[in-house]
C-alpha positions, 0 to 999 in steps of 0.5 A, spaced: 543 488 502 543 495 500 537 500 499 535 505 495 530 511 497 523 511 493 520 518 494 513 519 491 512 524 485 508 529 490 512 528 496 507 525 500 511 519 502 518 516 502 521 509 504 527 505 503 527 499 499 532 493 496 536 496 491 533 490 487 526 492 487 524 496 482 517 500 482 511 498 476 504 502 475 499 498 476 494 503 474 490 505 481 490 511 484 495 513 489 497 505 489 505 504 489 507 496 487 514 494 487 517 488 485 524 484 486 527 484 479 531 478 480 527 473 483 520 473 483 517 474 490 511 478 489 510 485 490 509 490 495 503 495 494 502 501 498 496 505 497 496 512 500 490 517 502 490 525 504 484 528 505 486 536 504 479 538 504 477 535 510 472 540 514 470 536 519 476 535 524 472 531 528 472 525 524 479 521 523 477 519 516 483 514 515 481 511 522 474 510 519 477 507 512 482 502 516 475 500 519 471 499 512 477 495 510 478 491 516 470 489 515 470 487 508 476 483 508 476 477 512 483 475 516 485 483 515 489 486 521 491 493 522 499 494 524 503 500 525 510 500 520 513 505 524 509 512 524 504 509 519 497 506 521 496 500 516 491 495 514 494 488 512 489 483 508 490 478 502 485 476 498 485 472 491 482 474 485 482 472 478 484 477 473 485 475 465 484 468 467 489 468 472 489 466 479 492 471 484 493 474 491 493 481 493 
């Protein structure tokens, strides 16, 4: 399998994607969504946060956010991808009369 390098427009993160995956705009701020262009197998979404004006350095805003997401989403788990702390979960939604899993 061959890979391509994806770098966000603001250069805050990059990752290697299989060369048959492509990004699409899902309309959510700071979210990058990717899908397999050959065969639909679902999508991969990354929402990243950056707090440049965090005045209170004693608070870990990312950890607070992870705790909130974990508490709000049943079955969510904290995972580490390389150097990145993440929260993984899925939930069922209805969008434009379609049942979806996010």
